[in-house]
C-alpha positions in Angstrom: 47.2 -23.0 38.2 45.6 -20.0 40.2 43.5 -21.2 43.2 42.9 -18.1 44.9 39.6 -18.2 46.9 39.0 -14.4 45.6 39.6 -15.4 42.5 36.8 -18.1 42.4 34.4 -15.7 44.0 35.0 -12.9 41.0 34.3 -15.9 38.8 31.2 -16.8 40.1 29.9 -13.3 40.7 30.9 -12.5 37.4 28.9 -15.9 36.2 25.8 -15.1 38.2 25.9 -11.2 36.7 26.3 -12.5 33.1 23.5 -15.3 33.9 21.0 -12.7 35.6 21.7 -10.1 32.6 21.2 -12.9 29.7 17.8 -13.8 31.8 16.8 -9.8 32.0 17.7 -9.8 28.4 15.7 -12.7 27.3 12.5 -11.6 29.7 12.9 -8.4 27.9 13.0 -9.5 24.5 10.1 -12.4 25.2 7.8 -9.6 26.8 8.9 -7.4 23.4 7.3 -10.3 21.5 4.1 -10.9 23.8 3.4 -7.6 22.7 3.7 -8.0 19.4 1.7 -11.1 19.2 -1.4 -9.0 21.5 -0.9 -6.2 19.3 -1.7 -8.6 16.0 -4.2 -10.3 18.3 -6.8 -7.5 19.3 -10.0 -7.9 18.7 -11.2 -7.9 14.8 -13.9 -6.6 13.3 -17.0 -9.2 12.8 -17.1 -10.2 9.7 -20.5 -8.9 7.7 -20.4 -11.8 5.3 -19.5 -15.2 5.7 -15.9 -16.3 5.3 -16.6 -18.9 2.4 -18.2 -15.9 0.2 -15.6 -13.7 1.2 -13.2 -16.7 -0.3 -15.3 -16.7 -3.1 -15.3 -13.6 -4.1 -11.1 -13.5 -3.9 -11.1 -16.8 -6.3 -12.9 -14.4 -8.9 -10.0 -12.1 -9.4 -7.7 -13.0 -11.8 -4.1 -14.0 -10.8 -1.4 -11.4 -11.4 0.4 -14.1 -13.4 -2.5 -13.7 -16.0 -1.7 -10.4 -16.2 1.7 -10.9 -16.4 1.9 -13.3 -19.3 -0.7 -11.3 -21.4 2.2 -8.3 -20.9 4.7 -10.8 -22.4 2.3 -11.8 -25.6 1.8 -8.3 -26.2 5.5 -8.1 -27.3 6.1 -5.2 -24.1 10.2 -5.5 -23.5 10.9 -6.4 -19.6 11.8 -3.6 -17.5 13.2 -4.2 -14.2 12.5 -0.3 -13.6 8.9 -0.7 -13.0 9.1 -3.0 -10.0 9.4 -2.6 -6.5 13.3 -2.6 -5.7 14.0 -5.0 -3.2 16.0 -2.6 -1.1 12.4 -1.1 -0.2 11.7 -4.3 2.0 13.4 -3.2 5.0 11.1 -0.3 5.2 8.6 -2.3 6.1 8.2 -3.1 9.7 4.6 -3.6 10.4 2.3 -6.7 9.2 0.3 -4.1 7.3 2.8 -3.1 5.2 4.6 -6.5 5.0 1.6 -8.4 4.0 0.4 -6.0 1.2 3.8 -5.4 0.1 4.3 -9.0 -0.1 1.7 -9.2 -2.5 3.4 -6.4 -4.8 6.7 -8.5 -4.6 4.6 -11.8 -5.4 3.4 -10.0 -8.7 7.0 -8.9 -9.2 8.3 -12.6 -8.8 5.5 -13.4 -11.3 6.3 -10.6 -14.0 10.2 -12.0 -13.5 9.4 -15.5 -13.8 7.3 -15.0 -16.9 10.1 -13.3 -18.8 12.8 -16.0 -17.7 15.2 -13.7 -15.4 16.2 -16.0 -13.4 19.2 -13.9 -11.6 16.1 -11.3 -10.7 13.8 -14.2 -9.4 16.6 -15.3 -6.6 16.9 -11.8 -5.3 12.9 -11.0 -5.5 12.9 -14.5 -3.9 15.2 -13.4 -1.1 12.8 -10.2 -0.1 10.0 -12.6 -0.3 11.4 -15.1 1.9 12.2 -12.5 4.7 8.8 -10.9 4.6 7.2 -14.1 4.7 9.2 -15.1 7.6 8.4 -11.7 9.5 4.8 -12.5 8.6 5.4 -16.3 10.2 4.5 -17.7 7.0 7.7 -18.7 5.5 7.0 -22.3 5.6 5.8 -22.0 2.2 8.5 -21.6 0.1 10.9 -24.3 -0.7 13.5 -21.7 -1.0 16.6 -24.1 -1.0 15.1 -26.2 -4.3 14.2 -22.7 -5.6 17.8 -21.7 -5.5 19.0 -24.5 -7.0 16.8 -24.7 -9.9 17.3 -20.8 -10.2 21.2 -22.1 -11.1 19.8 -22.9 -14.4 17.7 -20.9 -16.5 15.9 -23.7 -18.6 14.2 -24.6 -14.9 12.1 -21.4 -14.9 8.9 -22.9 -15.0 9.7 -25.2 -12.3 10.2 -21.9 -10.3 7.0 -20.2 -11.8 5.0 -23.3 -10.5 6.7 -23.6 -6.9 6.2 -19.9 -6.1 3.0 -19.7 -7.4 1.8 -23.0 -5.6 3.9 -21.2 -2.3 1.6 -18.3 -2.5 -1.6 -20.5 -3.0 -0.8 -22.4 0.3 0.0 -19.5 1.8 -3.5 -18.3 1.5 -5.3 -21.5 2.3 -3.1 -21.6 5.6 -4.0 -18.0 6.6 -7.6 -18.8 5.9 -7.7 -21.7 8.1 -6.2 -19.6 10.9 -8.8 -16.5 10.7 -5.6 -14.0 9.6 -8.2 -12.9 6.8 -6.6 -9.4 7.0 -2.9 -11.0 6.1 -4.3 -12.8 3.0 -6.5 -9.8 1.9 -3.8 -7.5 2.0 -1.8 -10.1 0.0 -4.3 -10.0 -2.7 -4.7 -6.0 -2.6 -0.9 -5.8 -3.1 -0.7 -8.1 -5.9 -3.8 -6.8 -7.8 -2.6 -3.2 -7.4 1.1 -4.1 -8.3 -0.5 -6.2 -11.8 -2.5 -3.2 -12.7 0.2 -0.7 -12.1 2.4 -2.8 -14.4 0.0 -3.0 -17.0 -1.1 0.9 -17.0 2.5 1.3 -17.4 2.9 -1.2 -20.4 -0.2 -0.4 -22.0 1.2 3.4 -22.4 4.1 2.4 -23.7 2.8 -0.2 -26.3 -0.8 1.0 -26.6 -3.1 -2.1 -27.7 -6.9 -2.4 -28.0 -6.4 -5.6 -25.5 -4.2 -4.3 -23.2 -6.7 -1.0 -23.1 -9.6 -3.3 -22.2 -7.9 -5.4 -19.6 -7.3 -2.2 -17.6 -10.6 -1.4 -18.1 -11.7 -5.0 -17.3 -10.4 -4.4 -13.7 -13.0 -2.0 -12.7 -15.5 -4.9 -11.9 -12.2 -6.2 -9.5 -11.7 -3.0 -8.0 -15.2 -2.8 -6.8 -14.7 -6.5 -5.0 -11.8 -5.6 -3.5 -13.5 -2.1 -2.2 -16.4 -4.6 -0.8 -14.0 -6.8 0.7 -11.9 -4.0 2.7 -15.4 -2.2 3.6 -15.6 -5.5 6.1 -12.6 -4.0 8.1 -14.1 -1.0 9.3 -12.6 0.7 12.4 -9.2 -0.6 11.5 -7.2 2.4 10.5 -4.8 0.5 8.0 -7.9 -0.6 5.8 -10.0 2.6 6.2 -6.8 4.3 4.6 -6.3 2.3 1.8 -10.3 2.2 1.2 -10.3 5.9 0.8 -7.6 5.6 -1.8 -9.2 3.1 -3.5 -12.4 5.0 -3.7 -10.2 7.6 -5.6 -9.3 4.9 -7.9 -12.8 3.9 -8.1 -13.9 7.8 -9.3 -10.8 6.8 -12.1 -12.7 4.0 -13.5 -16.2 5.7 -13.0 -16.2 6.8 -16.9 -15.4 3.3 -18.3 -18.1 1.3 -19.7 -18.5 -2.2 -19.5 -21.4 -4.6 -21.0 -22.3 -8.1 -21.2 -23.3 -10.4 -24.4 -25.1 -13.2 -23.2 -23.4 -16.2 -25.3 -24.9 -19.8 -25.9 -24.4 -22.4 -23.1 -22.2 -25.1 -24.3 -21.7 -28.8 -22.5 -18.4 -30.6 -23.0 -17.0 -33.6 -21.2 -13.6 -33.4 -20.2 -11.6 -36.2 -18.3 -15.0 -37.8 -17.6 -16.7 -34.7 -16.1 -19.4 -32.7 -17.4 -18.4 -29.4 -18.1 -20.7 -26.3 -18.9 -19.8 -23.1 -20.0 -22.0 -19.7 -20.4 -19.5 -18.3 -22.8 -20.7 -14.6 -22.0 -18.5 -12.1 -23.0 -18.0 -8.3 -21.5 -17.4 -5.3 -23.9 -15.1 -2.7 -22.6 -15.4 1.0 -24.0 -12.1 2.8 -22.6 -10.1 6.0 -24.5 -6.6 6.2 -24.1 -7.3 9.5 -22.1 -9.1 7.3 -19.4 -6.3 4.9 -19.2 -3.5 7.3 -18.8 -5.8 8.9 -15.8 -6.3 5.5 -14.5 -2.5 5.2 -14.5 -1.5 8.3 -12.7 -4.2 7.6 -9.8 -2.9 3.8 -9.4 1.1 5.0 -9.8 0.5 7.4 -6.8 -1.6 5.1 -4.9 1.1 2.7 -5.3 4.0 4.5 -4.7 2.0 5.8 -1.1 2.5 2.1 0.0 5.7 0.8 -1.4 8.0 4.0 0.0 
């Protein structure tokens, strides 16, 4: 056994250097973390409408799953090529890009699950997991259970339910934490991807129903522009808002009229349910759909690259 004082002194000095180096690195990492948090917690613009009203508008926007289900029912064949490649997830390094593309991947995941493509589901879930953890909201997905269910194609309905529930819980949490901008970008990304897929399918499998559903998005677009206008002064929101104004122009010639239906009253599980049965009539042409598709694709491709 070596018992040299010099050697012991060397070991002590080495240990101290390692300790100091580790502490310096830890401090540097912590400083970077604090700077990042500070950047994210800059004073946000005061919302011009109450948060409850804001989320009431959000609730009126249809789930991307509704559009995905309509697409499948139209007879359209599943096409993974139209989705945002999972490899792109590495390109999104700030909270804005991560949030909006998490919404995009969420819609892609819904589309995949509607068609029961369980292998692709796992791949896209991995991207969703990574990005949601970057945004500190990964706790809302039970990825272990989802991975187990994905091994069996008959469990796709369970995967769909857990995934959807995860996104719903995530939005509630963001609302409670006052992180509205993340929730809104999730919504914007999810809606835009749904319209992107819808216009892609409508051009390949044209039908009055799909065309009308494209035209319906004019109303949703107005709501989204209103929501984003609440964040004037935020460069990222202002940039997207300008792009959405171009999209609004593409929708401007779409005509939507309303027919008031008779109100019906029924009892469901002991609860009185009143329905207005109002209907909307959408006038939209193939040329208009193609024009909307072009603008949607340009906007979407700018966000996912």
